[in-house]
C-alpha positions in Angstrom: 5.4 -24.0 33.6 6.7 -23.5 30.1 3.6 -25.3 28.6 1.2 -23.1 30.5 2.8 -19.9 29.7 2.9 -21.2 26.0 -1.0 -21.7 26.3 -1.7 -18.4 27.5 0.6 -16.9 25.0 -1.5 -18.5 22.2 -4.8 -17.7 23.9 -3.9 -14.0 24.0 -2.8 -14.0 20.3 -5.9 -15.6 19.4 -7.9 -13.2 21.3 -6.1 -10.3 19.6 -6.8 -11.9 16.2 -10.3 -12.1 17.0 -10.5 -8.7 18.2 -8.9 -7.3 15.1 -11.2 -9.3 12.8 -14.3 -7.8 14.9 -13.0 -4.3 14.7 -12.5 -4.9 10.5 -16.0 -6.0 10.3 -17.3 -3.0 12.4 -15.3 -0.7 10.4 -16.5 -2.4 7.1 -20.2 -2.0 8.3 -19.4 1.8 9.2 -17.9 2.1 5.5 -21.0 0.5 4.3 -23.5 2.7 6.2 -22.1 5.8 4.4 -23.9 7.2 1.5 -23.5 5.2 -1.6 -22.1 8.3 -3.3 -19.4 8.8 -0.3 -18.6 5.2 -0.5 -17.7 5.7 -4.3 -16.0 9.1 -3.7 -13.5 7.7 -1.6 -12.8 4.3 -3.3 -13.0 5.5 -6.8 -11.7 9.0 -6.6 -10.5 10.3 -3.5 -8.1 7.5 -2.2 -6.7 6.6 -5.7 -5.9 10.0 -6.7 -3.9 10.7 -3.5 -2.2 7.3 -3.6 -1.0 7.9 -7.3 1.2 10.4 -5.9 4.0 7.7 -5.3 4.1 7.4 -9.0 5.5 10.8 -9.4 8.3 10.4 -7.0 10.9 11.5 -9.3 9.1 14.6 -10.6 10.1 18.2 -9.5 8.1 18.4 -6.0 7.2 14.8 -6.3 8.3 13.9 -2.8 6.6 16.9 -1.6 3.2 16.2 -3.0 3.5 12.4 -1.9 4.2 13.5 1.5 1.6 16.3 1.8 -1.0 13.8 0.3 0.1 11.1 2.7 -0.3 13.4 5.6 -3.8 14.0 4.6 -5.0 10.2 4.4 -2.5 8.3 6.7 -4.0 9.5 9.8 -7.5 8.0 9.0 -5.9 4.8 9.5 -5.4 5.2 13.0 -8.6 7.2 13.5 -10.6 4.4 11.8 -9.1 1.7 14.0 -9.6 3.5 17.0 -13.0 4.7 16.4 -14.0 1.1 15.0 -15.5 3.1 12.2 -16.0 6.2 10.0 -16.8 9.7 11.8 -16.6 13.0 11.0 -13.0 13.1 12.8 -11.6 11.6 9.7 -11.9 15.1 7.9 -9.6 16.8 10.6 -6.2 15.3 9.1 -7.1 16.8 5.3 -7.5 20.3 6.5 -3.7 21.4 6.8 -1.7 19.3 4.6 -4.2 19.4 1.7 -4.5 22.9 2.0 -0.7 23.3 1.7 -0.6 21.0 -1.2 -3.3 22.9 -3.3 -1.7 26.2 -2.8 1.8 24.6 -3.6 0.2 23.3 -7.0 -1.6 26.5 -7.7 1.6 28.7 -7.2 3.9 26.3 -8.7 2.1 27.3 -12.2 1.7 23.8 -13.5 0.8 24.0 -17.2 -1.1 21.1 -18.9 1.9 20.1 -20.9 2.8 16.7 -19.1 1.6 13.8 -17.3 2.7 15.1 -13.7 1.2 18.7 -14.4 -2.4 17.3 -15.5 -2.1 14.8 -12.3 -1.3 17.8 -10.0 -4.6 19.8 -11.3 -6.8 16.7 -10.8 -5.1 16.2 -7.3 -5.7 20.0 -6.5 -9.6 19.9 -8.2 -10.3 16.8 -6.1 -8.9 17.5 -2.8 -10.2 21.3 -3.1 -13.9 19.3 -3.4 -13.1 17.1 -0.4 -12.2 20.0 1.7 -15.5 21.8 0.7 -17.0 18.7 2.9 -14.1 18.3 5.2 -14.0 21.9 6.7 -17.9 21.6 8.0 -17.5 18.0 9.0 -14.6 19.4 10.9 -16.3 22.1 12.5 -19.3 19.5 13.3 -16.9 17.2 15.2 -15.3 20.3 17.1 -18.8 21.1 18.2 -19.4 17.7 19.5 -20.7 15.7 16.8 -18.5 12.5 17.4 -20.9 9.8 16.4 -19.4 6.9 14.1 -21.2 5.8 11.0 -22.9 2.7 12.2 -26.1 0.5 11.7 -28.1 0.0 14.9 -26.9 -3.7 14.9 -23.4 -2.7 15.4 -23.7 0.2 18.1 -21.3 -1.5 20.4 
């Protein structure tokens, strides 16, 4: 009995591994189906500027900035795996935390005297640009536009 249940366990974990790899492939295909400028924006600008907040945790408001930044992008990890790709739903998590973050930076009256202040203004500017696209994308998603970006070959 112990041997057969061990085989079952191995087969189950193997199928989960295969399923995970297949999901990652679908996510990658979905990402590559996005317009090239969107891919570049996400990989070169949006994600790095938000993740860079961890380098400023010791600054005044550093932890708050990092938490609000992460609150905007971390839920998208769950969404992208659930949907097995990129969709307009991924705009929704940005709305509240990044709006609060931008207002916090604006009302903090950060100067341009040090690296953290320059970073804050860059973060506010970049996230503001993102929100200009996120607001209509969120509205479209709420109106029923629920498609996931995919090639015709990976519609399953």
